C-alpha positions in Angstrom: -16.4 21.3 -22.2 -18.1 24.7 -21.3 -14.7 26.3 -21.7 -14.3 24.9 -25.2 -17.8 25.9 -26.2 -17.5 29.4 -24.8 -14.0 30.3 -25.8 -13.2 28.2 -28.9 -16.3 27.1 -30.8 -18.4 30.3 -30.6 -15.6 32.7 -31.8 -14.6 30.1 -34.4 -18.1 30.3 -35.9 -17.8 34.1 -36.0 -14.4 33.9 -37.6 -15.6 31.4 -40.2 -18.4 33.7 -41.1 -16.2 36.7 -41.3 -13.5 34.9 -43.4 -16.0 33.5 -45.9 -17.7 36.9 -46.1 -14.4 38.7 -46.4 -13.3 36.4 -49.2 -16.5 37.0 -51.0 -16.2 40.7 -50.5 -12.6 40.7 -51.7 -13.7 38.7 -54.8 -16.6 41.2 -55.3 -14.4 44.3 -55.0 -12.2 42.8 -57.7 -8.8 41.6 -56.8 -8.0 40.7 -60.3 -6.8 37.3 -61.4 -3.4 38.8 -62.1 -2.7 39.1 -58.4 -0.3 36.6 -56.9 -1.5 33.7 -54.7 0.5 35.1 -51.8 -1.4 38.4 -51.9 -4.7 36.6 -51.9 -3.6 34.4 -49.1 -2.3 37.4 -47.1 -5.7 39.2 -47.5 -7.6 36.1 -46.3 -5.2 35.7 -43.4 -5.6 39.3 -42.4 -9.3 39.0 -42.4 -9.2 35.8 -40.4 -6.9 37.1 -37.8 -8.7 40.4 -37.5 -12.1 38.8 -37.1 -10.8 36.2 -34.6 -9.3 39.0 -32.5 -12.6 40.9 -32.5 -14.6 37.7 -31.7 -12.3 36.8 -28.8 -12.5 40.3 -27.4 -16.3 40.3 -27.6 -16.4 36.8 -26.0 -14.0 37.9 -23.2 -16.2 40.9 -22.4 -19.3 38.7 -22.3 -17.7 36.2 -20.0 -16.4 39.0 -17.7 -19.8 40.5 -17.5 -21.4 37.1 -16.8 -18.9 36.2 -14.1 -19.3 39.5 -12.2 -23.0 40.0 -12.4 -24.5 39.2 -9.0 -28.0 37.7 -8.9 -30.8 38.7 -6.6 -33.4 36.7 -4.7 -36.7 36.3 -6.4 -38.6 34.4 -3.7 -37.9 32.3 -0.6 -40.1 29.3 0.4 -40.0 26.6 2.9 -39.6 23.2 1.2 -42.3 20.7 0.9 -42.2 17.0 -0.1 -38.7 16.3 -1.4 -37.3 19.5 0.1 -39.1 19.1 3.4 -37.5 21.1 6.2 -35.1 23.0 4.0 -35.2 26.6 2.7 -35.7 26.9 -1.0 -34.5 30.1 -2.6 -35.6 31.0 -6.2 -33.1 33.4 -7.8 -33.5 35.8 -10.7 -32.5 34.5 -14.2 -28.9 34.4 -15.0 -26.9 32.8 -17.8 -24.0 31.7 -15.7 -25.9 29.6 -13.1 -25.9 25.8 -13.7 -27.5 22.9 -11.8 -25.2 21.5 -9.2 -23.3 24.7 -8.8 -22.4 26.0 -5.3 -23.1 29.7 -4.8 -22.5 32.2 -1.9 -25.3 34.1 -0.5 -24.0 37.5 0.8 -25.5 40.6 2.3 -24.0 43.9 1.4 -24.3 46.8 3.8 -22.1 49.8 4.1 -19.8 48.4 1.4 -19.2 45.3 3.5 -20.2 41.9 2.2 -21.2 39.5 4.9 -21.6 35.8 3.8 -24.9 34.3 5.0 -24.8 30.8 3.4 -23.7 28.5 0.8 -26.4 27.5 -1.7 -26.6 24.5 -4.1 -28.4 25.0 -7.3 -30.8 22.0 -7.5 -32.7 22.6 -10.6 -34.6 25.3 -12.6 -38.2 26.1 -12.3 -40.5 25.8 -15.4 -39.9 29.5 -16.1 -36.0 28.9 -16.0 -35.4 30.5 -12.6 -32.6 28.8 -10.6 -33.9 26.9 -7.6 -31.4 26.6 -4.7 -31.4 24.9 -1.4 -29.5 26.0 1.7 -26.3 23.9 1.8 -24.4 25.4 4.7 -25.4 28.4 6.8 -22.5 30.7 7.5 -24.2 32.6 10.3 -25.7 31.7 13.6 -29.1 33.4 12.8 -32.1 31.4 11.7 -31.9 32.0 8.0 -35.5 30.9 7.3 -36.8 33.7 9.5 -34.1 36.1 8.3 -34.8 35.6 4.6 -38.6 35.7 5.2 -38.3 39.4 5.5 -38.6 40.7 1.9 -37.1 44.1 2.8 -33.7 42.5 3.3 -33.7 41.0 -0.2 -32.5 44.3 -1.7 -29.2 44.0 0.0 -28.7 40.3 -0.5 -27.1 38.9 -3.6 -25.7 35.6 -4.8 -22.1 35.4 -6.1 -20.3 32.6 -7.9 -17.2 33.1 -5.7 -16.5 30.8 -2.8 -13.8 31.9 -0.4 -11.7 29.3 1.3 -12.8 30.6 4.8 -16.4 29.7 4.0 -15.4 26.0 3.5 -13.2 25.8 6.6 -16.1 25.4 9.0 -17.7 22.8 6.6 -14.7 20.6 6.5 -14.0 20.8 10.2 -17.5 19.9 11.2 
């Protein structure tokens, strides 16, 4: 459903607005009533196809930017009550993160990305920051202690990509 909403419905609304505006503009500029119906239909069709192409290119650029934008850590806390004994990671706001999504926590150093853990987006905070719990660690280090050091957060990002190798250890466990 998200695909339909992002790729079809949003550009369709833009195209509809452009077509109705274009038809109104054509009428205002004065294609006279002596013009054939084919010419009028061709003008409307050109406006519709042109605006749909522009709308789809804009939407594709937005989706590409959203899919490739890594997200940084905002804060790390140890879970209480419901999340007792787990690490809770609050991320910066992003428009591509959804509840239930699995994300990869990676550390980038010297142009090498090292996977640290798989995170599950549980919910959003009241300020709409994604709240994640540690699903599977991909390192032997104690991640709670490792992530407690705020100086490391600059090199740690969250990506939407999950490599098959990350899941091999999970399925074999």
